[in-house]
N, C-alpha and C positions, 0 to 999 in steps of 0.2 A: 346252535344247536339245540334242540329239545329235551327237558329233561324227562326222567320216568311222570314224575310229578305232572308237568304237563301234557305228557302222552297219557297219562289217566285220564287228564280233563276230556281230552278228544272223545276218551271212550266213553264217559259218563254224560256227556251231552248227547253222545250217539251221532257224532258227526264221521268218525272212522268206527267201525265192527270188527274187521278182522285185519290180521296183521298186515295182509296186501293192500288194504286201503288206508293203512298208516303209512305205509311206503309212499303209497302215489302221493297222499295230501301231503305230507313233511318233508318226501325229498330226500328220507333219510337214505343210510343204507341198511339192505335187508339185516347185515350182521348187529347192526345197532338197534335197530327197531327187535330182533329177535332177544336183543342184551335185556331192553328196556324191560318190555312184555316180561321175561322170563322173569326179572325179578320182582315187577308187581304181582306175578302167580306165586313166585316163594313165598313173598310175605303177606300173602293172604288179602290183597286189595283189588284181584280180578281172578276169574278163573273164566274157563271155555265152558259154555252155555249149550253149545249145539252146534250144527254145521249150517254156512250159509250158502247161496245159489253158485253152483260150479260155472266158472266159464271155460271150461273144459279141463280134465285133469280132475284130481282129487279135491272134492270140495273142500272152503276154506271154514277155519274152528272162527265160531261167532265170539267175541271176548265181551264181558261183561262184569259191573263191580259185584264183588262177593260181599254181600250186606250181611252178612252171619259172621263172618269170622272175627269182626270186633264189633263191640256195644260200647253202648252210652249208658250211663244212669242220670236222671231228670228229675228234677223236682219242680212245681205250680205251687208258690206259698201265695196265699190272698188274705186280705181280711181278717176273713175268720175260717181258713181251709186250710187244708195241705194234703198235695199232692203227687204219690212218684213214682217212678215208672221206669223199669228195664226195656230199652228200645236195640233195635239193632240198626245199619248205619241207614238204615231208608227209612227212619221214623217210624217203623212200624212198632208196635208196643208187645211184649213178650209175656211182661207180669206187671202188674199195678196194686198200688195201695192208697186209701183216702181217708182222713179224719177231720173231724171238726176241731178246728184251734183257734187260737187268737194269735195274730202276726205280733201283737202287743206284748205277749208273755214276754218275746225279747229274745237274741240272738243266740244267747247258749240253750234254752230249752226248745227252740225250736229246731233250730241243730242237731243240737243233740237226737232229737226222733226221725230227722232225716237222716242221719248216720245210720241209725239202726234200722229203719227202714228198709234203706240201702241193702245192708246185709239180708237181711230178711229177704228181700228180692233175688239174692244169690242165690239164699240155701233154698229157696222155693222153687228154683228152675235150674239149680244143681250146676251153674254156671263157675266157674272159677273166677275170683279177681283179675286174673292175668287178662282175662278178654276186655277186660273195660280198658276204654282207650281215649276215654272223655267222660267230663260233668258238668251237667247245666243246670241252671239254677236261675227264676223269674222270682221278681218281687215287686208292690207297687209303691215302687220308688224310681226316683233318678238314679243310675248307676255311671260310676267312672268306668268305662272300660278297660283302661290300663291296668287300673287295681283293682278291679272286681269289686269294688265298695262301694255302699250306698252313701250318695252324697246331697241328698234332698228327699226325704220323706214325711208326709204331714201326717200318716196313719202308723207309722211305726216308732214309737219312740224307743231309744236306744242303741239303735242301728247305724245310724249316722258313722261312717269312718270303721265302722267294725269289718276284723280282716276274719270276710266270710272265707275268700280262696284257701286263705292258710288253715281254715277249720275242718274244711272239707279233705284238701290235699295232703294232712297229717295221716290220713287213712286209706286215700286212695292217691297214690303217687302219678297223676295225669292231669292235665290240663284242665280248669275249672273254668267256664264261663260264665258270669252273672251279669243278666239282662232284666228291662224292665217288664214286667208282666202283659201289657198291653201292645208293647212290640213283639215280646212272642207268640201272643194271640194273635195278632198281625200276618206275621209271619207263616204260623198255623194254618189260619184260611188261605191263604195266598196259597200255599204248599198245596195244599187238600182240593182247592176248587178253581181257582181263579188263575193259574199259571201264567194263560194265555192275557192276564190284563196288567197293562203294565202298571197301573199306579191304583194302589187299593187303599181304602182308610179305614181303621175299625174303632169304633169307640166302644169301651168297656164302661157300662153302668152300672154299679154295684153299691157297696158301701160310699167307693166314689164316685170320679169320673175320670176314665184315661183313655189316651189316645193312641193309636200305633198307626204309623205310613210306611207304605213298603210303594217304593219305587223302583221300577227295574226289575225286580226279585230280591231287591237288597232293602233292611230297613233302615228309615231316614232319622237319625238321630237330631240334626243338629250340632252345630259348633259347642255348646255347654252341654250337650246330652240331655236337652229339655224341649226338644220337639214334640208335639202332640202335650201341652199342658193347658189343653181346651177348657177343664173342667176350671181353672182358675184365672180365665177373663172373666173381667166384672162386667155385668151389663147395669147393673142398679144400683151406686154405690151409695143412696140413700135408705137402702133396706139396711132391718134391724139383725136382722142373723148374718153372724159371725160365722164365716166358712174355716174348716182346719187351720188354713194357713194364715190365719187372723186378719184378712180383710173381709171387709162386708159387699156384698150385690156379687160374689162369685157366682158362675154357673152352678160349680160342684154343690154349692148354699141354697140352690132354688131347685134344682132339677136331678139331683145324685139319689141312692136308695135310700140312705140314711137322712135326707133332707126332705123326703116324702112320707118316711115312717114317722119323724116326728110330726109334721102338720097331721097327720091321720094317727096320732097316740099312739103308734107301737113301736116296735125295738129296731127292727133292720130291715134291710130291704126284704128279706127273704119272706118277713111277715106282709109285706106290700104286694109281693108274689101273690102268696097265699091270698089275699082278700079278692086279689083281679080275677082269680082264676076261682073264685066262689062266686063271682057276677055282683060282687059290693060295688053300688053303684059312685059312691064317695071316693073310692081307691082309684075308680075307673077313670072318674074325672079328671081325680090329680093327677096319675100319672100320664094323661093327656095331655095336661096342661105343662107336666116336666117334659115330656116329648119336643114341645114345641118350644118352650124355652130354651132348651139346647139344639133345636135346629136353627135358631135364627144363629149360633155363631158357627155350626156346620153349613149352613148356607155361604159363608165368608170362606169356608176350609176348600169347600166345591168350588168356590169362583176363584181361589188362588191355585188349588192342585188340579182342578177338572180330572177327580178320580174316576174309573169307568165303573168302582162297586163302592158302596158305602154299607161296613157291615155293624148291626148292632151286635153287642154280647154281651156278656155277663147276667147276674141276675134279672132286668130288665125286658132283656131278650125273650124271656118264658114268660111276659105277660101276653103271650101273643101277638094282636096288630095294636095294641092299644099303644105302646110307648111310641112303635115304629110308624101308627099315623100323626102323631103330633110330630113327630121328625119331619116325616114327609111333607104336611102340609107347611109348615115353614121353611124347607128347604126349596121346595117347589114354587112357593109365593114370592120368595128374596132371594132366588136365582135367575142369571139370564136363561132366556130358553134353551137356548144352544150349548150351554154350559150342561142342563142335565137332561138333555134328547138322548144321550145312549148311557145316562146312569142307572145305575140297579141298587135299589136298597134295599136289604135283606137283613133277616137273622141270622146269627152264626151257624153255621152248616157242623161246627164239631160243638155246641155246647162248651161244656165245662173240662173239654180236653185239648183246647185248642192251646193251651197256655203248653200242655206236656206236649204236643206236635210241635209246637214252633219251637220250643227250645230242643227238643230233639233234633230238628232241622238244622237249628245251629251250631250245636256239637258237632253235625255229622259234613256241615260244609269246614268248620275249620278243620275237623282228621282228616277230611279227603283232598283240603287245600296244596296247589304243588307247593310251597313251601314248608307244610308238614310233611308229606310224603316224601318228600326228598331228604330232610334231616331226617324221618325214620331209617327210610333206606341207609343214609350214610352209617349211621349206628348199627347197625348190622352187618355183620363179619361176613365176605365176599369173596372167594378165591379167583373169581376172573379178572381180567384186565381191560374188557372191551368198552371202550369210551364213546 
């Protein structure tokens, strides 16, 4: 017998939109469906959003997700920026705040700012903390999904094994979900623009290089939570440049924003973007070379995963077609024609908001999962006994 949480999924994916459709689809009795639906309405998970077509008699009420009764707080933390948002459960932002801040300042300073910014968002919108049902956070490193702790980051000294979830849950007693930044961005792009695509690969090129993979609408993380580490594939082990991981010849040491900035005598990937946007020929040539270098590894990813779309995100997505042209050149030259026949190679549609949207989707999927919904309903007092 389907639970209320499972009934909610049928409404979420639009398999069933009315009580009558639920009865016909599930084979459950009218009283059982009425019980499940009423409990979901009372708890604020769904509402009646209109009326459907009548087959004779009174038109049926259309059931839909109530995305505004519960809210999420999400944070997108990069090597040099921090962005927070208050969103509803359709991943729509109600308020945002952004600051330039180095992640290397350490977890205490950064998470303190995040907590304070979360409070400011609630104050600004007049929303009570009790409406918050989940918190999401993404970071530039590998994350242990069970503990919510960093297990591997070359850009974040002091963050490994830090109790991130505990630091946030102390003030907001709700589930706290921690994710890799490129994974969150990939999910955000998929959710916003490519939901009909079965396989999406996003490569984020800013200070470093990170890759997120979405297969069948879900993030693919790998056995050791390390899927997508394309930036640390070694291309030229005899190269003198040492990568942040300690090896030589990694893609990140050759094609990342930081690597290109160093070659151009600049400080950061943002400086490289500004040079390209002003038409600096040396910067344009170096950026195109970086795209070709990364494209060598991405050609292998294309052959392995056969994605429908390859998305360029991060600072280098702001160089116009220059970095992307280099990627296309290598991918198309090194891949079999039938693997790229229907491949779209594009820049991010969400820009610097991809991580926020993706992290909000992660919280949404967790909070509205059958297990979470059934657990929340079980904790609510009820007076009826229909099962």
